[in-house]
N, C-alpha and C positions, 0 to 999 in steps of 0.2 A: 492147234497150238495151245502148249501146255499152260496152265495158270501159274499166276504169280506164287500161289502156294506150290507147284508142284514145284517148280524152281529151288524154293526155299527148303523145301523136304529134302531133294536130292540131293541140295548142296550140303545139308546138316550130314547127310548120311556119309558123305564122303569126305567130311571134315573127322568125322567120329569113325570111321574106318582107318584113315590114315594115322589118326593122333592114337589108336589102338594099335596101329602096327609098329608103329615107333615106341611103344612101351609109357605114352605120357598116359599120367592119371588127367581127369578132366582139371583138377587143380592145378597141377605142375605146368599143364600145355597151356591154362590161362595166364599161370605167373609170366610164363616164357614170352605169350605173345603180349603181356602186360595188358589184359584187359582181365575183366571180372570174371570168377567163374561162373556167375549165374548167367553173364551174358553169354559167355560160351556155351554153356547147358542149351539156353534157348536158341541159339545156334544150332547145336547140333539135334534139337526137338523141330526145325524148320518155323521156329516163332520169329526171327530176326531178320530185318533186310537190313544187312549188313554195306556199311560204308566202304568203298574201295581201298580206302587206306586201312581197314581192319581186315578185308581179304587179304591186302599186300602181306600183312601182318601176319598171317596164318601161312601163306604160302610160305615165306620166310624163315618161319618157325620149324615149317616141315621140310624145309630144306630142300624145295621144288620149286619151279615156274608158275607163276598164274595160270598157264597153259596146262602145263602138267594138273594142276588143283581143279581146273574147269574140265580135265577129261572125262568124258562119258556123260557129262550132264545133258 
């Protein structure tokens, strides 16, 4: 079974991958999600355990469903 850190790191890598594919800088993405840039940086490094509301904000900003965001994790 994966540890908590493992899922946080995998989720962060997924967010970074999707963000860069869509051409967002970290700062522009954070603004679009209405989150602090340092918080988004922490997510992408696997240092943050996100609330569901913030996961939903990220998915909406990326223009994908929650299921698509979690794909491959």
